[in-house]
N, C-alpha and C positions, 0 to 999 in steps of 0.2 A: 681289274683285274682275272677274270674266270676264262674271259675271252679271250688271252695272249695264251692259255693252253693248248688251244688250237691249233697254233700256226703250226704249216710242214715242219714237218720232223725228220729231213735227208739228209745223208749222209753231205759236208762240206771241203770232207778229207782231197786237199792237193791232187792225191797220186802219187807222189814221189817223198823218199826219206833221204835230208842231205846226207848222209854219212853210206846210203845205197843210192851211185849213181847206177843207169845203163837200168834201172828196173821201173816198173808202175804199178799200183796198187789200184784196185778195182777200178778205175780210169785208164781207155786207151784212147792213146795218140798217135797221130802220121808224124814221127819224130824220131831220126836216125840215129841219135844215140841213144834208143832204146833197144835192150836184147829180151829181157824178158816181158812177158805181161802176168801177172797175178788175180783173179775173181774169187772173190773170199764167197759167195753163192748168186743166187738167179736172181736179185731183185734188182729194177734198173738203177736207182741209186746206186747200184754197185757194179756197174758195167758200164757204165756212159762212155759213149761217142762210140762204141759197139756197132750200131747201125752206119753209123758214118761211111759217106762213099769214098771220104777220101782219103778214112783209115783200111777199108775194106783194100780197095788200091795198092796202098801201102803196104799189106800182110800179101799181096798177091805178086809181089817182085820175086822176083825169081830169082833176083842175089839173097834175097831175103831169109836168113834162119831163125829169126823170129817165133817164139812158140807161147800160146796162154796156157798158165798153168792152174790147175782148178782142183777141186775134189772127185773122185769118182761118180758121184750123185747127182753135181752140178755137172759134170761131164754130159752126164747121159739128158739132163735136162733143156742144157743149152743146143745138142743133139734133135734135141723132139722140135727143135724154133721151127720151120719150113724158114725162118727171114736171116736163118743163120747158115744156113748152108756150107755158103763158103767161108767159113771157118773151121770146117769138121776134120781136114788137116792139120790146122795148127793148133788145137786144142789135144793136152798130154793132161792126163788124168793121174796124181799121186795119189800111192798110199797114204794114208792116215798114221799119224804117227810112229811114223819111220824117216828116219832126216836121208834126203835127197840134196845128192851137189850137183850146184848148177855152175859153168864155167861163163863170169862176165865180163866182158871187153868192151871199153867204150870210151870213146874220143873227147868225154868233157868229165866235170865233176859238179860236182854243188859244195857250196861254200856256207856254213851255219852264219846266219846274219847274228851279230853279238850286240844286236840294237833292242831300246826298252819296246816295244810295238806289242799291243796287247795279242798280238798276233805268235804264243808258246812254242814257240819250237821250231816255225815254218816258216819264216823268212830267211830266204841262202840266193845268191847269186851261183851265175854257172861260169863256168873256167872252160871251153874250148881247145886251152892251148896246150893240152896235157892228154895222153893214153894211161889212161887206168885199167887195170885185169887184177881180178878179184874171185874168190872160189868163194861163193853163197850157199851154204849150208842152209838148206829151207823144209820144218817140219809142219804140215798139217795136222790140226787138234778140231775136234769136235767142236764146234760154239754153240749147236743146243737153240739157234736161233730158231730155223727153219730146217729143212730136208737139205741137208749137204752142206748144209754152213759151217766153216772153218776159219780158227785162227791162222795166222802165221808168224812160226818164231825163227826166225833168222838169226843168222850167225856168218859174219864176213870174216875170212880167215884171208893173207897172204904168203903165194906162198917163198922161203919152207915155212910149214903148215908148223903151229905151236901149239900148245894146248887150250889155252886160252884164246879167242876171236876177239878181233879188234874192235869186233861191236857186238853186240848183241841188243832184239829187241822182241817186242810181241806185238803183230800188231791185231786186234779185236777182231775186227771188222762187226758186225751185231752178235751180241749173242746174250743168251743167259743162263747163269750158272752159278750158283751157292760154292762158297769159299770151301766146304769140303770138294767139293766134283774139279777147283781148281787145284789145290791141293794134290790129289790124288793123280792131276798127270804129270807120267814120268817124264816126258818132255823137260818140264817148267823144274825139275828138280837137279839140287848139285847132288848126284851117290861121288862124290871120290871124296867128301869127307866121312868120318869117322859117326854112327851117334844117326839118332833120326834123320832120314833125307830133310835139307831144306830148300828155299829157292835160290837158284842160279842166277849172277849176276845181273843185271839188267842195265845199260845203260838210256833204252826209252819203253815206255809203251804206250803206244796210238791206240786210243780206248774208245766204246761206245757210249757218246753223252749223250742220249737221247732223254733219257728222263732225269739230265743233269744241268737240271735248274731250281731255281727258289720257289719255282711254280707249281711244284711238283710234289708227289710225298715221299719222304725218306727209306719206306721199304715201299715194297709190291707183295698181294696174296700171290702165294706160291702153286703155279697152274696146278698140282696134285690136292691142295686145298679145295680152291674154286673145283676142282670135279666131284669133289665128296660135296661139297654142298649143291654141287648142279644134277647128281643124279637122284634123289628120291622126287626135284620137281617132272624128270624126266619121265622115271618109271610110272607117276599118277599120272599122266596128261597120256600114256602109251597103252597102260593097263585098263583107263575110262571106258575109250571106246577101240572097237578095231578099226574102223577109222581113221582112225588119230594118227598124226605122223608128226613130226617137228624138221622146219626147218632151217637152217644155219645162213648167219648172212654175216661176212665178210667185209673187210676192207681191199685186200689184196689176193686174188687169186689161189696162189703158194701158202705154206708160213703156217697153214694150220690142221698139219697133220697128226700130231699127238692128239689133236679133240678130234678128228675124225675118224681116226681108227678107236679111242673110245667111245664114241657116239656108234661105232659098228659092231661092237662087241657086248654094248651094255644094251643098247637094241635087238640085237642078234639079229639085223638087216643089213643085206648092204645100203649104200652110199649113192643115191641121181646124183649124174652130174652130165654139165652139156657138153659137146661130143670137143669142144676147144680144153678143158682142164680135163677132160680125160687123158685128151696126143700129152700133155703135161705129164701126165704122173705112166708115162707110155714105158715098159721098160723095169719099172720098177717091182720084184716081187715081196711084199706086205702091204702093199700100199694101193698098187692099182687093185688087187684080187678086190678092195671092196667097192670100190665103184665097178658102177653101172648105167648104160644111157635107158634101163627099160624105167617110165616112172611109176612102176609098181612097187613102191620103198617105201617104209616107215622113217628113213630119214634122207633128206634132199640139201645137196647142195650145191644148185641148181640156178643161183641170182646171177640176173647180166645187167652190168653194171654198179655203181652206187648201190650200198647197201641201203639207202634213205630212200632208193624209189622202189622198191620192194619186188621189181621184175624176175620172177620165175617161171618156173614151167607149167601148164595147167592146171593140172592137181593143184596146184600148191595155190594158184588164181584162187579155181573152186570153192578150195574151203577157207580161203583166207581170215575169215572172221572167225570160224567159226569151227575145226577141227585142226589147224594149223599151229603149234607152238610152236611160234621163231622166236632165236635164242641168235642176238646179237653181241660177237664177240665184240667189247674192243677194251683200252682202258682209261682210255681219254675220259669219258661219262663218271668212270670212276674216283676222276682227282676229282672234279667238277662237286661230285655229290659228295667226297669227304669233307669237302667243306663247309657244308652244312650239315651234314651229320660223321661226325669220328666214328661211328659207330656204322657205318655202312655195307650190307650186306655184297659179297659176291657178286650175286645173281640177284639182280633186284627187277619186280615186275614193274613195268609198266602203267604208271594210274590211267591211263587213257584206253589201254591197250591191254584189257584183261589175261590175255593168250600168246603175249610179247614180254622176253625177259635182258637185260642186260649184262651180259655176263664178262667176268672183270679179266680177261687176257692177253697177259702181254710178254711179247715176243724178246722184249728187250729189259738187262738188267737194273735191277734200281742202283737208285745214290747209294744206299748201304749193301750191296752187291759189288759197284766199282770200287767204293773204298776199301771195301775187305780184298779187293783183288790188287790196289795200289799196295796196299800193307803189306800184303804178302810178298807181292815179287820188289818190293819199294825200288824205283828206279831212279836214276837221275833223273828223268825227263818224263814228261806224262804231257800228251798231248791229244783233246779232247776230237773227237772223230766228224760231229756232229754242233754246227753252233747255228742257232736261229738269229735273227734280227734284233731282238731284244738283248740279248745276252754273248758276252765277249766270250775267250778262252781264259783270260785272267780272273775275270771273275766263276769262272765255273768252277776253275782251280780253288780258289776261295772260297767257293761253296764250301768244298770235299776238305780246304785246311782248317776250318774252324771245327770241324770232328774229331780232327788229330789229336791223339792226345799229348805227342812227341815231335819238334820241327823233321820233315824231312827237306829230303835233295830236292824234291821235284814240286817242291813250292813255290809257289809265283814269286818273283824276286820283290816287287812292289805290291806286296797284299794289302787289303782294302783298308786294313786297320792290323795291329802290333799282335804279336802270336798270344794267346790266352787258352791254356786247357782248357777244354770244358769243364764248366762247374755240377755239382750236386746238386739237382733243384729242390729246396722246398715247398714240401705241396699244404696246402693250408687243409686241414682234419674240417669236417661239418662233421655236425650230426646226421645220423640215419637216416633215411626219406627226409632228408633236407636238402634243398637246392641252395650253392652258394648266392645266387641271386636272391632268395627266398631269405636267406641268414643277415641280409645287407641291411633286405627292405625289414624285416618281421621286427617290431622294435619290443614288442614283450618279451622275445626271443634274445636278445640283445640285453636287455636287464635281468633274464630269469639267468645268463651266462658271464651277467658285471662278477666279479670276483671280493665279496668283503674280509678275504682273508691274506694271508702275505703271500697267496699268488701275487706274480705280475698280470694287470688287465691289461687286455687287449685295444684297448682305447686312451692308454695312458702311454705319456710320455717317457722320454731316455730321463731327463730331468727328476718327472715324480716318481718312475720305479726306484732311483739313486733316491733323493728325499726324502723317499717311505723305508728304505734297507737304513738310511743311518748314511750313507755314504758319500751327502753332500748339503749341507749346512747355511748353506744362502737358500734365500726363500727365490726360485724363478719369479719369473714376469708372467701373469696371469696370461695366458692363450688363447687364441679368442676360437668360439665355440662355432664351427661350419657344420651345419644340419644337413639332412639327407638333399632337403628340398631346393639349398645351392648348388646342386651336382646336378641336377635337374635340367635336361635345355631346355629350355625358356621357347 
């Protein structure tokens, strides 16, 4: 079961939304029917096809008026990549939290399928016999996944414009936001009604379902709480010796900017990075300033290759087992550890290596945060953007449905079981300093707790309780006594 947690968690979103023909999101293809491309952030699984030679030739066509729309920070990150030099003239940076109108004209439309396939809201056929024109209003808002990551609010209208769009959907990309942060976003609020602002009416939400499987935890520690626990560990190590340093190991080159800023401020030191990482952050005041290629730093972010290889600069290698505090930022280890111990610390020391800590760091929303998002927006359709090999979309939606208090329009048409609101859990109360296991096995405790009064004994059947209280006249048949020895495996 635990091994299932470590499957690749990459976006499986096909790039198209049926009601929005002519555009593609987080995927780039050489398709003549496409007018516009949107990239939510600079991670490989959200810009699939961008280095495809066919796509490059497609964009270079003289008659092409197609553009790639991104946030200003993502635009700079793409421009910093040498392999994407050919795209510079096609990249358009859109300011955040501001509506932008884009005219879409396409020769085909997508018709949503009504089949009972588990691919909820994904099955559609292409109709190339008609030309469609519409105005697409897109608003970008911060997703707090990595630097520059955004969510796209799409609103489709046809001339003449009307007050309410024909179709409205939110594409979250990858995100990590609390419900309070979601509610504070003005672009999602309907301010036309009097009183407290409420959410707009949404036809669809395409959401980050990276951690939406039964094998994951319902909630994830907040990054602020993790830093609060990490602080004393880093402080103690740096204060012990002047030559002590900290080295951060991660699964990706980008996406840990909040953690890096915190380390730089906390240690009052710049961070050593290699040349390639320095190039990625070129042109970003506030983050570029904390990096240096000088190895004489107390914090290092200079790993090369996967974190398990521990390949870093010479100074880190020299003091690997003595002066280096190794921090491995990931969320996957935390899931595994919580299956063994629910009280797992967010910063756990590796028992094999005293100078190494696993740090719980997630840039994706938890099941709880996804549920809060869908409860607030209450869309007619909800579509997971990440589906692994062992879970289909219906199972993901059904997992969320099980936590709902009322039926929702986005709940799957064929749930795995009928809707039942969650029930209050009744927990057993055990004597202080006595575990449930000991309570079951210690016969002396059971004798002490057996009642000779009118109170019900925990070992009495319903018939015995009713008979004792005079509500059952017939003497029940004697029940078979089952000892604990019967319950122990042979």
